[in-house]
C-alpha positions in Angstrom: -73.9 39.5 48.6 -74.9 37.9 45.3 -71.9 39.6 43.6 -69.5 38.1 46.2 -71.0 34.7 45.6 -70.6 35.0 41.8 -66.9 36.2 42.2 -66.1 33.1 44.4 -67.7 30.8 41.9 -65.7 32.4 39.1 -62.4 32.1 41.0 -63.1 28.4 41.8 -63.8 27.7 38.1 -60.6 29.5 37.1 -58.6 27.5 39.6 -60.0 24.2 38.5 -59.4 25.2 34.8 -55.8 26.0 35.6 -55.3 22.8 37.5 -56.8 20.8 34.7 -54.5 22.6 32.3 -51.4 21.8 34.3 -52.5 18.2 34.7 -53.3 18.0 31.0 -49.8 19.2 30.0 -47.8 17.4 32.8 -45.2 14.9 31.3 -46.5 11.4 31.4 -44.4 8.2 31.9 -45.2 7.2 28.3 -43.2 10.2 26.9 -39.6 9.9 25.8 -37.2 8.5 28.3 -34.8 11.5 28.0 -37.4 13.8 29.7 -38.0 16.1 26.8 -41.7 16.7 27.3 -43.4 19.1 24.9 -43.8 22.6 26.3 -47.0 24.2 25.3 -47.6 27.9 25.1 -50.8 27.9 27.1 -49.2 26.4 30.3 -49.9 28.8 33.1 -47.1 27.8 35.5 -44.1 27.8 33.2 -41.6 28.2 36.1 -42.5 24.9 37.6 -41.8 22.8 34.5 -39.9 19.6 35.5 -36.7 20.1 33.6 -34.9 17.2 35.4 -37.5 14.5 35.2 -35.4 11.4 34.5 -31.8 10.1 35.0 -29.5 10.9 32.1 -25.7 10.6 31.3 -23.3 13.0 29.7 -23.0 12.4 26.0 -19.2 11.8 26.2 -19.6 9.2 29.1 -18.9 5.5 28.4 -22.3 4.5 29.7 -24.3 6.8 27.4 -27.1 5.1 25.4 -26.3 6.9 22.2 -22.8 7.6 20.9 -22.3 11.3 19.8 -21.0 12.3 16.4 -17.6 13.9 16.2 -18.0 15.4 12.7 -17.5 18.9 14.2 -14.1 17.9 15.7 -13.1 16.3 12.4 -13.9 19.6 10.6 -11.9 21.5 13.3 -8.9 19.2 12.8 -9.0 19.6 9.1 -9.1 23.4 9.4 -6.3 23.4 12.0 -4.3 21.2 9.6 -4.9 23.5 6.7 -4.1 26.6 8.7 -0.9 25.1 10.2 0.4 24.0 6.8 -0.4 27.4 5.2 1.6 29.0 8.0 4.5 26.6 7.3 4.3 27.4 3.6 4.5 31.2 4.3 7.4 30.6 6.6 9.2 28.5 4.0 8.7 31.2 1.3 9.9 33.9 3.6 13.0 31.9 4.5 14.1 30.3 1.2 12.1 32.1 -1.5 10.9 30.1 -4.5 13.2 27.1 -5.0 11.3 25.5 -7.9 13.3 25.7 -11.1 12.3 24.1 -14.4 15.8 24.2 -15.9 17.7 23.2 -12.7 18.1 19.5 -13.4 21.1 17.3 -12.5 20.7 14.6 -15.1 23.2 14.1 -17.9 22.5 13.4 -21.5 24.1 10.0 -21.1 21.7 9.2 -18.2 18.7 9.7 -20.5 20.2 7.7 -23.4 21.3 4.8 -21.2 18.0 4.8 -19.3 15.9 4.8 -22.4 17.9 2.0 -24.0 17.7 0.0 -20.8 14.0 0.6 -20.4 13.4 -0.6 -24.0 15.6 -3.7 -23.7 14.5 -5.1 -20.3 11.2 -6.5 -21.8 13.4 -8.7 -24.0 13.8 -11.0 -21.0 10.0 -11.6 -21.1 10.3 -12.9 -24.6 13.2 -15.1 -23.7 10.9 -16.5 -21.0 8.3 -17.1 -23.7 10.8 -19.0 -25.9 11.7 -21.2 -23.0 8.1 -22.0 -22.3 7.4 -22.6 -26.0 10.1 -25.3 -26.0 8.7 -26.7 -22.7 5.2 -26.8 -24.3 6.5 -28.6 -27.4 8.1 -31.2 -25.1 4.8 -31.5 -23.1 2.9 -32.0 -26.4 5.2 -34.9 -27.3 4.8 -36.4 -23.9 1.0 -36.0 -24.0 0.9 -37.7 -27.4 2.9 -40.6 -26.0 0.7 -40.9 -23.0 -2.4 -40.8 -25.1 -1.3 -43.7 -27.3 -0.7 -45.9 -24.3 -4.0 -47.5 -23.4 -2.8 -48.7 -20.0 -4.2 -47.0 -16.9 -2.1 -44.4 -15.0 -0.9 -46.7 -12.2 1.0 -45.2 -9.2 4.2 -46.8 -10.4 3.8 -45.3 -13.9 2.8 -41.9 -12.4 5.9 -41.9 -10.2 8.1 -42.6 -13.2 6.4 -39.9 -15.2 6.7 -37.5 -12.3 10.5 -38.1 -12.1 10.7 -37.4 -15.8 8.6 -34.3 -15.5 10.8 -33.0 -12.6 14.0 -33.7 -14.5 12.6 -31.7 -17.4 11.5 -28.9 -15.1 14.9 -28.6 -13.5 16.3 -27.9 -17.0 13.5 -25.4 -17.7 13.9 -23.8 -14.3 17.6 -23.4 -14.8 17.2 -21.4 -18.0 14.4 -19.4 -16.5 16.6 -18.6 -13.5 19.5 -17.5 -15.7 17.3 -15.3 -17.7 15.6 -13.6 -14.8 18.8 -13.1 -12.8 20.5 -11.8 -15.9 17.7 -9.2 -16.2 18.3 -7.9 -12.7 22.1 -8.1 -13.0 22.3 -6.1 -16.2 19.8 -3.5 -15.1 21.4 -3.1 -11.7 24.9 -2.9 -13.2 24.0 -0.1 -15.7 21.9 1.8 -13.1 24.6 1.7 -10.5 27.6 2.5 -12.7 26.2 4.4 -15.7 23.1 6.3 -14.6 24.0 9.1 -12.2 20.5 10.6 -11.8 18.5 8.7 -9.0 15.1 9.4 -10.6 16.0 7.9 -14.0 17.8 5.1 -12.2 14.7 4.3 -10.0 12.5 4.1 -13.1 14.8 1.7 -14.8 15.4 -0.5 -11.7 11.7 -0.6 -11.0 11.0 -1.7 -14.5 13.6 -4.5 -14.2 12.2 -5.7 -10.9 8.6 -5.8 -12.4 9.8 -7.8 -15.4 11.8 -10.1 -13.1 8.6 -10.9 -11.1 6.5 -11.3 -14.2 9.1 -13.8 -15.7 9.0 -15.8 -12.4 5.2 -15.9 -12.3 5.0 -16.8 -16.0 7.4 -19.7 -15.5 6.0 -21.1 -12.2 2.3 -20.9 -13.3 3.0 -22.6 -16.6 4.9 -25.3 -14.7 1.8 -26.2 -12.8 -0.4 -25.9 -15.8 1.9 -28.3 -17.7 1.7 -30.8 -14.9 -2.1 -30.7 -14.8 -2.1 -31.1 -18.6 0.1 -34.2 -18.5 -1.5 -35.8 -15.4 -5.1 -34.6 -15.2 -6.1 -37.5 -12.9 -3.5 -36.6 -10.2 -3.8 -32.9 -10.6 -6.1 -30.6 -8.5 -8.9 -29.1 -10.5 -7.9 -25.9 -12.2 -10.0 -22.7 -11.9 -13.0 -22.7 -14.2 -11.9 -19.4 -15.6 -8.9 -21.1 -17.2 -11.1 -23.3 -19.4 -11.4 -20.5 -22.0 -7.6 -20.8 -22.7 -6.3 -24.2 -21.6 -2.6 -25.2 -21.7 -0.7 -25.2 -24.1 -3.0 -22.9 -26.1 -2.0 -20.0 -23.7 1.6 -20.1 -24.9 1.4 -17.5 -27.6 2.6 -14.0 -28.2 -0.8 -12.3 -27.8 -1.3 -13.9 -24.4 2.2 -12.9 -23.3 1.9 -9.3 -24.4 -1.3 -8.9 -22.5 0.4 -10.2 -19.4 3.3 -7.8 -20.1 1.0 -4.8 -19.9 -1.6 -6.0 -17.5 -1.5 -4.3 -14.0 -0.7 -7.5 -12.2 2.4 -9.5 -11.3 0.8 -12.9 -11.3 0.2 -14.7 -14.6 -3.1 -16.3 -15.5 -4.1 -17.7 -18.9 -7.3 -15.8 -18.6 -8.3 -12.7 -16.6 -11.7 -11.1 -15.9 -12.3 -8.5 -18.6 -14.6 -5.5 -19.0 -16.8 -4.9 -22.0 -15.3 -1.7 -23.3 -12.8 1.1 -22.7 -14.2 4.2 -21.0 -11.8 6.9 -22.5 -13.3 9.6 -20.3 -12.3 7.5 -17.2 -8.8 7.1 -18.6 -8.3 10.8 -19.2 -9.5 11.6 -15.7 -7.1 9.2 -14.1 -4.2 10.5 -16.3 -5.1 14.1 -15.3 -4.9 13.0 -11.6 -1.6 11.3 -12.2 -0.1 14.4 -13.9 -1.5 16.8 -11.3 -0.2 14.7 -8.3 3.2 14.2 -9.9 3.5 18.0 -10.2 2.4 18.4 -6.5 5.0 15.8 -5.4 7.7 17.5 -7.4 6.9 21.0 -5.9 6.6 19.6 -2.4 10.0 17.8 -2.7 11.8 20.8 -4.2 10.3 23.5 -2.1 9.9 21.8 1.3 11.8 18.5 1.5 15.1 19.6 -0.1 15.8 22.5 2.4 14.9 20.2 5.4 17.2 17.5 4.2 20.0 20.0 3.4 19.8 21.6 6.8 20.0 18.1 8.4 23.5 17.4 7.1 25.4 19.3 9.8 23.4 17.6 12.5 24.2 14.2 11.2 27.9 15.0 10.8 28.1 15.9 14.5 25.8 13.0 15.5 23.6 15.5 17.4 20.8 13.0 18.2 18.4 15.5 19.6 18.6 17.7 16.5 18.4 14.6 14.3 15.2 13.5 16.0 13.8 17.1 15.5 14.7 16.9 11.8 13.0 13.5 11.5 9.8 14.8 13.1 9.8 17.9 10.9 10.5 15.9 7.8 7.7 13.4 8.7 5.0 15.9 7.7 6.2 16.4 4.1 7.2 12.7 3.9 3.7 11.5 4.7 2.2 14.1 2.3 4.3 13.0 -0.6 3.9 9.4 0.2 0.1 9.7 0.3 0.1 11.6 -3.0 2.4 9.0 -4.5 0.1 6.2 -3.3 -3.0 7.7 -4.9 -1.1 8.6 -8.1 0.2 5.1 -8.5 -2.5 2.7 -7.2 -5.6 4.7 -7.9 -4.8 6.8 -10.9 -2.0 5.1 -12.9 -3.1 1.4 -12.3 -6.7 2.2 -12.9 -5.9 4.0 -16.1 -3.8 1.1 -17.3 -6.5 -1.4 -16.3 -9.1 0.5 -18.2 -7.0 0.6 -21.4 -6.3 -3.2 -21.0 -9.9 -3.9 -20.0 -8.5 -5.6 -16.9 -11.5 -6.4 -14.6 -10.0 -7.1 -11.2 -9.0 -3.6 -9.9 -8.5 -4.3 -6.2 -5.0 -2.9 -6.2 -5.3 -2.0 -2.5 -7.5 -2.2 0.5 -8.3 0.2 3.4 -4.8 0.0 4.8 -5.2 3.3 6.6 -7.6 1.5 9.1 -5.4 -1.5 9.8 -5.0 -2.6 13.4 -1.8 -4.6 12.8 1.3 -4.4 10.7 0.5 -7.9 9.3 -2.8 -6.5 7.9 -1.1 -3.5 6.4 1.4 -5.6 4.4 -1.5 -7.7 3.0 -3.7 -4.7 2.2 -1.8 -1.7 0.9 -0.1 -3.2 -2.2 -2.2 -6.1 -3.5 -0.2 -6.8 -6.7 3.0 -7.5 -4.7 1.0 -9.3 -1.9 -0.6 -11.6 -4.5 2.8 -12.5 -5.9 4.4 -13.2 -2.6 1.5 -15.3 -1.3 1.0 -17.2 -4.5 4.6 -17.9 -5.6 6.6 -17.8 -2.3 4.5 -18.2 0.9 1.9 -20.8 -0.1 4.4 -23.1 -1.9 6.8 -23.0 1.1 4.0 -23.8 3.5 2.7 -26.5 1.2 6.1 -28.1 1.3 6.1 -28.3 5.1 7.9 -25.1 6.0 6.4 -23.5 9.2 4.3 -20.4 8.4 6.5 -18.2 10.6 9.7 -19.3 8.7 7.9 -18.8 5.4 6.9 -15.3 6.5 10.5 -14.5 7.4 11.7 -15.7 4.0 9.1 -13.5 2.3 10.3 -10.4 4.1 13.9 -11.3 3.4 13.1 -11.5 -0.3 11.1 -8.3 -0.2 13.9 -6.6 1.7 16.4 -7.5 -1.0 14.1 -6.0 -3.7 13.6 -2.8 -1.6 17.3 -2.4 -1.2 17.7 -2.8 -5.0 15.0 -0.2 -5.7 16.5 2.4 -3.3 20.2 1.6 -2.8 21.1 1.0 -6.4 19.6 4.2 -7.9 21.1 6.3 -5.1 24.5 4.5 -5.6 24.5 3.7 -1.8 23.7 0.1 -0.8 23.8 0.8 2.9 21.1 -1.7 3.9 18.6 0.7 5.4 15.7 -0.4 3.1 16.5 -4.1 3.8 16.7 -3.5 7.6 13.4 -1.6 7.4 11.7 -4.7 5.9 13.3 -7.1 8.5 12.1 -4.8 11.4 8.6 -5.5 10.2 8.8 -9.0 11.5 9.0 -8.1 15.3 6.5 -5.3 14.7 4.0 -7.9 13.3 4.5 -10.0 16.4 4.0 -7.0 18.6 0.8 -5.8 17.0 -0.5 -9.3 16.9 0.2 -9.6 20.6 -1.6 -6.3 21.4 -4.8 -7.6 19.8 -4.9 -10.3 22.4 -4.5 -8.1 25.5 -7.9 -7.4 27.0 -7.1 -4.1 28.8 -5.7 -2.5 25.7 -7.8 -1.2 22.8 -5.9 -3.4 20.3 -7.2 -1.8 17.1 -6.4 1.7 18.1 -3.0 0.8 19.5 -2.1 -1.3 16.5 -3.1 1.5 14.1 -1.1 4.0 16.1 2.0 1.8 16.0 1.6 1.4 12.2 1.4 5.2 11.6 4.3 5.9 14.0 6.7 3.2 12.8 6.0 3.5 9.1 5.1 7.0 8.2 6.2 9.3 11.1 9.6 7.6 11.8 10.5 5.0 9.3 10.1 6.8 6.0 11.6 10.2 7.0 14.5 8.5 8.8 15.3 6.3 5.7 15.0 9.4 3.4 17.4 11.3 5.7 20.0 8.5 5.7 20.0 7.9 2.0 20.1 11.6 1.3 23.1 11.9 3.6 24.8 9.0 2.0 24.3 10.6 -1.4 25.7 13.9 -0.2 28.6 12.2 1.5 29.5 10.5 -1.8 28.8 13.3 -4.3 27.6 16.4 -2.5 28.6 19.1 -0.1 29.7 17.0 2.9 31.9 14.5 0.9 35.1 16.2 2.1 34.0 16.6 5.8 32.6 13.1 6.4 36.0 11.5 6.9 36.7 13.7 9.9 33.3 13.5 11.5 32.0 11.0 14.1 29.6 9.6 11.6 32.5 8.1 9.7 32.4 5.2 12.2 29.0 4.2 10.8 29.4 5.3 7.2 32.4 4.7 5.0 32.6 5.6 1.4 
């Protein structure tokens, strides 16, 4: 009897101990809201643990509290991209073999000589610009001396008379500047179009001429405003404090001009922010990047782009629109690859190397254009040197003179379209207006992506970014490359005989 009583007491104690253990380890309301209560090893009833204790949402739902990371998907897409392109490389090698040839160049000896002479003589126009500004500075010194000797105050009537005299002098100076700058473009364009057959050599020469043209314009326009502020300091807006280190006309000297000639910018300033020293290790790294990427672009163009372009000629001759669309989509991959490599080689490697050698401090040559949500933001982000020139010397002066901003924007794109056509159409000896049209099309695309930002039921940033990539990189660039390549082949290459009898002759005439 005593034994039964002891057994009952022992069982009751075990039950109370187990119950206390369960209560002790039961999840409390103070624990984490997601219901992840700590599971202890000494819990007796493991099968009754409250797995679903609170309300929770799936991690991919819109109403989730914490956004999940997609790093794994990013890694997957990178691997898929690498594997897909490796497969295409293997297919290309199996189909065409190795097309890279170091000795297979189409340039002539006369192309090299003419291009070299042109490249060396184009900067002479910068020095003509300097001589014009030197004469203008001499005249401004004389006018300043005359003003200084007159003790009378600068009354509105006297200022108006002095302004008329200043403008009449500026018209003469501007005429000589215009003749010099236009002569630079005309001479370079003439020799590139008629005397340099190789499009690569021609592109380098034409690009150099356009850069010098823009630098001449900036040098003239900036010194015009500096000269006005020098002669009429009371009526002038305050100049940037940075310019006090080299005031007008002390900036009109050969050293200052030569620095601007080589500086990685298109806008002239008497003074630029400078670094303390040249980091030669940095320069060599950037030059190594430039050389490596140039080789990569050359290999990609010769091995992958050239066969695609060559195989597209028959499709264009017969105006097979479906096949042409397929060629454009197929070409877009290598086009984007070469363009991204070229962007990094030019704006990150080449311009940074040049800036380091020149100790040029402001190295914001581009922004994060790949994240843009509108075409407008792209054109103000991806090429800062050109953007700064257009805004400072064309857009802002036009708006300041009462031109509506929309009209000023159109004029900027018209001017940019002309320069693009010179840079593409002249070296390829086919001024067919594709580059110009591509720039003009940007105007409605800007309006479209600006409108999308205001629509509430559309994710404006994502849609705008998609439109940018589609219109610019996946359609625009490969289509333009295809049309200029066909125009070249129709004029000099394999389809020059057949183009007269094909339907495409309606759109393209030699």
